[in-house]
MDAnalysis code that builds the backbone (N, CA, C; Angstrom):
import MDAnalysis as mda
import numpy as np

u = mda.Universe.empty(327, n_residues=109, atom_resindex=np.repeat(np.arange(109), 3), trajectory=True)
u.add_TopologyAttr("name", ["N", "CA", "C"] * 109)
u.add_TopologyAttr("resid", np.arange(1, 110))
u.add_TopologyAttr("resname", ["MET", "GLU", "ASP", "LEU", "ILE", "LYS", "ARG", "ARG", "SER", "PRO", "ILE", "ARG", "ALA", "ASN", "PHE", "THR", "LYS", "ARG", "PHE", "ASN", "VAL", "LEU", "ILE", "ALA", "ALA", "LEU", "ASN", "GLU", "GLU", "ASN", "LEU", "ASN", "TRP", "GLU", "ASP", "ILE", "GLU", "ILE", "LYS", "LEU", "CYS", "SER", "LEU", "GLU", "ARG", "ILE", "ALA", "LYS", "ASP", "LEU", "GLY", "GLU", "TYR", "ASP", "ASP", "SER", "ILE", "CYS", "ASN", "ALA", "LEU", "VAL", "ASP", "ALA", "LYS", "SER", "GLU", "GLU", "TYR", "ASP", "LYS", "ILE", "GLU", "GLU", "TYR", "ARG", "GLU", "LYS", "LEU", "ASP", "VAL", "ALA", "ARG", "ILE", "ARG", "VAL", "LYS", "ALA", "TYR", "ILE", "GLY", "LYS", "LEU", "ILE", "LEU", "SER", "PRO", "ASN", "ARG", "ARG", "TYR", "GLN", "LEU", "LEU", "GLN", "ARG", "LYS", "PRO", "ASN"])
u.atoms.positions = np.array([
    [137.127, 72.799, -20.021],
    [138.099, 72.674, -19.014],
    [139.237, 73.706, -19.227],
    [139.776, 73.984, -20.468],
    [140.629, 74.876, -20.711],
    [140.256, 76.247, -20.141],
    [139.061, 76.703, -20.082],
    [138.626, 77.939, -19.799],
    [138.907, 77.994, -18.173],
    [138.422, 77.003, -17.422],
    [138.669, 76.952, -16.099],
    [140.212, 76.929, -15.713],
    [141.001, 76.434, -16.460],
    [142.422, 76.437, -16.095],
    [142.890, 78.043, -16.403],
    [142.414, 78.578, -17.542],
    [142.863, 80.007, -17.599],
    [142.325, 80.859, -16.411],
    [141.217, 80.679, -15.923],
    [140.546, 81.382, -14.946],
    [141.400, 81.218, -13.674],
    [141.843, 79.892, -13.425],
    [142.481, 79.606, -12.249],
    [143.819, 80.110, -12.290],
    [144.475, 80.422, -13.297],
    [145.855, 80.833, -13.422],
    [146.158, 82.158, -12.370],
    [145.285, 83.205, -12.411],
    [145.672, 84.267, -11.430],
    [145.442, 83.920, -10.013],
    [144.525, 83.231, -9.833],
    [144.525, 82.608, -8.496],
    [145.666, 81.987, -7.846],
    [146.095, 81.061, -8.726],
    [147.348, 80.227, -8.327],
    [148.525, 81.310, -8.248],
    [148.636, 82.275, -9.105],
    [149.553, 83.254, -8.891],
    [149.570, 84.077, -7.523],
    [148.315, 84.425, -7.371],
    [148.082, 85.106, -6.073],
    [148.326, 84.149, -4.779],
    [147.957, 82.911, -4.914],
    [148.464, 82.096, -3.771],
    [149.810, 81.811, -3.623],
    [150.597, 81.832, -4.742],
    [152.170, 81.694, -4.603],
    [152.677, 82.771, -4.001],
    [152.146, 84.032, -4.392],
    [152.636, 85.273, -3.851],
    [152.432, 85.231, -2.330],
    [151.327, 84.914, -2.023],
    [150.656, 85.159, -0.547],
    [151.588, 83.965, 0.447],
    [151.768, 82.800, -0.205],
    [152.453, 81.693, 0.458],
    [153.996, 82.209, 0.657],
    [154.569, 82.747, -0.165],
    [155.995, 83.232, -0.218],
    [156.080, 84.287, 0.784],
    [155.183, 85.218, 0.921],
    [155.113, 86.333, 1.774],
    [154.954, 85.807, 3.417],
    [154.152, 84.743, 3.463],
    [154.016, 84.137, 4.844],
    [155.182, 83.424, 5.165],
    [155.778, 82.676, 4.253],
    [156.886, 81.932, 4.670],
    [158.172, 82.978, 5.054],
    [158.189, 84.052, 4.165],
    [159.301, 84.937, 4.502],
    [159.095, 85.541, 5.922],
    [157.857, 85.862, 6.227],
    [157.400, 86.439, 7.471],
    [157.843, 85.543, 8.672],
    [157.565, 84.112, 8.373],
    [157.911, 83.146, 9.437],
    [159.509, 83.021, 9.761],
    [160.165, 83.366, 8.725],
    [161.686, 83.365, 8.885],
    [162.349, 84.482, 9.541],
    [161.642, 85.459, 9.592],
    [162.102, 86.853, 10.236],
    [162.306, 86.603, 11.778],
    [163.271, 87.385, 11.983],
    [163.647, 87.274, 13.475],
    [162.620, 87.847, 14.472],
    [162.140, 89.006, 14.248],
    [161.030, 89.684, 14.976],
    [159.721, 89.469, 14.307],
    [159.004, 88.376, 14.759],
    [157.803, 88.163, 14.139],
    [156.682, 88.874, 14.902],
    [155.563, 89.070, 14.171],
    [154.307, 89.822, 14.595],
    [153.230, 88.811, 14.584],
    [152.676, 88.389, 15.768],
    [151.566, 87.457, 15.779],
    [150.479, 87.668, 14.966],
    [149.842, 88.857, 14.973],
    [148.881, 89.349, 14.340],
    [148.980, 89.533, 12.737],
    [150.199, 89.824, 12.376],
    [150.572, 89.721, 11.049],
    [150.653, 88.598, 10.480],
    [151.120, 87.558, 11.188],
    [151.259, 86.254, 10.715],
    [149.842, 85.551, 10.577],
    [148.969, 85.749, 11.500],
    [147.479, 85.337, 11.429],
    [146.763, 85.882, 10.161],
    [147.033, 87.190, 9.927],
    [146.318, 87.808, 8.840],
    [146.897, 87.156, 7.450],
    [148.161, 87.026, 7.432],
    [148.739, 86.508, 6.285],
    [148.096, 84.894, 6.081],
    [147.987, 84.330, 7.064],
    [147.468, 82.831, 7.050],
    [146.123, 82.869, 6.508],
    [145.243, 83.633, 7.172],
    [143.789, 83.864, 6.792],
    [143.583, 84.221, 5.399],
    [144.427, 85.043, 4.760],
    [144.516, 85.606, 3.411],
    [144.890, 84.165, 2.483],
    [145.879, 83.521, 2.905],
    [146.189, 82.311, 2.240],
    [145.181, 81.243, 2.260],
    [144.590, 81.197, 3.319],
    [143.357, 80.079, 3.259],
    [142.197, 80.558, 2.533],
    [141.943, 81.956, 2.554],
    [140.712, 82.313, 1.742],
    [141.107, 82.027, 0.202],
    [142.307, 82.476, -0.145],
    [142.678, 82.181, -1.514],
    [142.804, 80.707, -1.903],
    [143.222, 79.937, -1.000],
    [143.130, 78.458, -1.165],
    [141.795, 77.874, -1.119],
    [140.790, 78.450, -0.653],
    [139.384, 78.021, -0.874],
    [138.948, 78.326, -2.212],
    [139.191, 79.576, -2.813],
    [139.008, 79.812, -4.211],
    [139.696, 79.007, -5.151],
    [140.765, 78.682, -4.833],
    [141.700, 77.937, -5.822],
    [141.081, 76.368, -5.762],
    [140.727, 75.980, -4.511],
    [140.060, 74.627, -4.382],
    [138.869, 74.597, -5.312],
    [137.919, 75.548, -5.366],
    [136.824, 75.319, -6.152],
    [137.164, 75.163, -7.466],
    [138.155, 75.908, -8.056],
    [138.521, 75.708, -9.410],
    [138.958, 74.362, -9.627],
    [140.024, 73.830, -8.773],
    [140.590, 72.540, -8.544],
    [139.558, 71.426, -8.710],
    [138.584, 71.583, -7.965],
    [137.435, 70.545, -7.903],
    [136.797, 70.525, -9.288],
    [136.429, 71.668, -9.908],
    [135.898, 71.611, -11.181],
    [136.648, 70.840, -12.147],
    [138.017, 71.323, -12.013],
    [139.091, 70.878, -12.916],
    [139.103, 69.319, -12.843],
    [139.079, 68.758, -11.686],
    [139.212, 67.404, -11.323],
    [138.074, 66.622, -11.804],
    [136.915, 67.253, -11.662],
    [135.605, 66.553, -12.084],
    [135.696, 66.263, -13.581],
    [136.328, 67.260, -14.238],
    [136.409, 67.327, -15.710],
    [137.455, 66.277, -16.278],
    [138.388, 65.940, -15.414],
    [139.484, 64.915, -15.843],
    [138.972, 63.624, -15.983],
    [139.421, 62.964, -17.089],
    [139.062, 61.481, -17.270],
    [140.139, 60.790, -16.338],
    [141.473, 61.128, -16.227],
    [142.519, 60.269, -15.697],
    [142.901, 61.109, -14.395],
    [142.627, 60.488, -13.322],
    [142.768, 61.071, -12.206],
    [144.268, 61.107, -11.738],
    [145.218, 60.438, -12.450],
    [146.638, 60.487, -12.207],
    [147.301, 61.470, -13.175],
    [146.476, 62.469, -13.780],
    [147.201, 63.204, -14.752],
    [148.275, 64.204, -13.948],
    [148.751, 64.706, -14.906],
    [149.675, 66.040, -14.661],
    [149.045, 66.994, -13.966],
    [147.738, 67.364, -14.333],
    [147.062, 68.292, -13.767],
    [146.785, 68.158, -12.225],
    [146.417, 66.788, -11.865],
    [146.109, 66.611, -10.521],
    [147.381, 66.785, -9.660],
    [148.522, 66.347, -10.210],
    [149.828, 66.590, -9.495],
    [150.133, 67.999, -9.116],
    [149.758, 68.836, -10.047],
    [149.872, 70.314, -9.792],
    [148.810, 70.843, -8.729],
    [147.717, 70.314, -8.777],
    [146.634, 70.652, -7.822],
    [147.154, 70.161, -6.487],
    [147.743, 68.979, -6.420],
    [148.117, 68.546, -5.207],
    [149.291, 69.383, -4.503],
    [150.109, 69.886, -5.366],
    [151.329, 70.712, -4.998],
    [150.690, 71.926, -4.213],
    [149.816, 72.656, -4.646],
    [149.175, 73.768, -3.978],
    [148.528, 73.298, -2.790],
    [147.972, 72.339, -2.603],
    [147.331, 71.744, -1.381],
    [148.515, 71.595, -0.325],
    [149.511, 71.023, -0.837],
    [150.680, 70.646, 0.142],
    [151.352, 72.041, 0.560],
    [151.431, 73.053, -0.279],
    [151.839, 74.441, 0.194],
    [151.050, 74.869, 1.290],
    [149.647, 74.734, 1.207],
    [148.776, 75.236, 2.398],
    [149.122, 74.372, 3.511],
    [149.356, 73.261, 3.482],
    [149.719, 72.434, 4.582],
    [150.835, 72.862, 5.267],
    [151.873, 73.107, 4.607],
    [153.227, 73.576, 4.969],
    [153.037, 75.020, 5.732],
    [152.129, 75.841, 5.154],
    [151.989, 77.265, 5.831],
    [151.180, 76.816, 7.086],
    [150.370, 76.114, 7.195],
    [149.586, 75.786, 8.318],
    [150.320, 75.235, 9.432],
    [151.150, 74.364, 9.172],
    [152.146, 73.509, 10.239],
    [153.200, 74.542, 10.544],
    [153.737, 75.374, 9.723],
    [154.867, 76.514, 10.116],
    [154.094, 77.573, 11.052],
    [152.879, 77.795, 10.730],
    [152.123, 78.798, 11.644],
    [151.748, 78.096, 12.924],
    [151.499, 77.087, 13.131],
    [151.320, 76.332, 14.301],
    [152.542, 76.106, 15.112],
    [153.690, 75.859, 14.347],
    [155.020, 75.644, 15.040],
    [155.402, 77.046, 15.682],
    [155.134, 78.176, 14.949],
    [155.604, 79.542, 15.469],
    [154.687, 79.744, 16.815],
    [153.317, 79.516, 16.621],
    [152.531, 79.796, 17.719],
    [152.858, 78.888, 19.066],
    [153.186, 77.796, 18.861],
    [153.697, 76.891, 19.960],
    [154.921, 77.432, 20.568],
    [155.831, 77.798, 19.678],
    [157.093, 78.529, 20.252],
    [156.810, 79.817, 21.154],
    [155.781, 80.594, 20.337],
    [155.457, 81.805, 21.106],
    [154.801, 81.653, 22.429],
    [153.926, 80.622, 22.555],
    [153.148, 80.356, 23.837],
    [154.190, 79.707, 24.823],
    [155.159, 78.850, 24.464],
    [156.247, 78.458, 25.463],
    [157.129, 79.317, 25.819],
    [157.435, 80.456, 25.253],
    [158.363, 81.449, 25.404],
    [158.017, 82.173, 26.883],
    [158.763, 82.117, 27.832],
    [158.487, 82.736, 29.143],
    [158.344, 84.214, 28.905],
    [159.038, 85.058, 28.213],
    [158.898, 86.234, 27.986],
    [157.378, 86.631, 27.273],
    [157.079, 86.007, 26.283],
    [155.838, 86.023, 25.711],
    [154.659, 85.656, 26.627],
    [154.764, 84.612, 27.387],
    [153.739, 84.386, 28.258],
    [153.584, 85.316, 29.479],
    [154.647, 86.018, 29.879],
    [154.507, 87.248, 30.654],
    [153.747, 88.201, 30.074],
    [154.064, 88.731, 28.845],
    [153.431, 89.722, 28.005],
    [152.082, 89.453, 27.825],
    [151.611, 88.273, 27.493],
    [150.330, 87.993, 27.383],
    [149.494, 88.263, 28.568],
    [150.240, 87.890, 29.827],
    [149.482, 87.904, 30.908],
    [149.211, 89.432, 31.433],
    [150.276, 90.191, 31.151],
    [150.237, 91.674, 31.258],
    [149.272, 92.322, 30.405],
    [148.864, 91.898, 29.310],
    [148.007, 92.534, 28.254],
    [146.591, 92.848, 28.831],
    [146.095, 94.002, 28.763],
    [144.874, 94.232, 29.257],
    [143.771, 94.202, 28.009],
    [142.658, 93.608, 28.322],
    [141.561, 93.231, 27.369],
    [141.132, 94.711, 26.818],
    [140.761, 94.670, 25.472],
    [140.313, 95.954, 24.959],
    [138.784, 96.265, 25.358],
])
């Protein structure tokens, strides 16, 4: 299990970095829809890799209430926060009269 924890460490660091970048982008005044989607997709991809390690570690744990499980759940909650923030951003964007007009005026590729 120690080997799994060591191999998971850089993935967690990458997840935290991508999460912080996404949240910072959502806090900017001039948001870019595509940039936000790309950042969320990257975060979800990393979360999938992280989840595979987390599942392996959980299977090796004897006590499901251990400190390790709490850490795993913390990263899952961060992904939930990111998804909810992006959904809220998209909802505001769709409801914006100016943005709706821009979307209607956009020509398909």
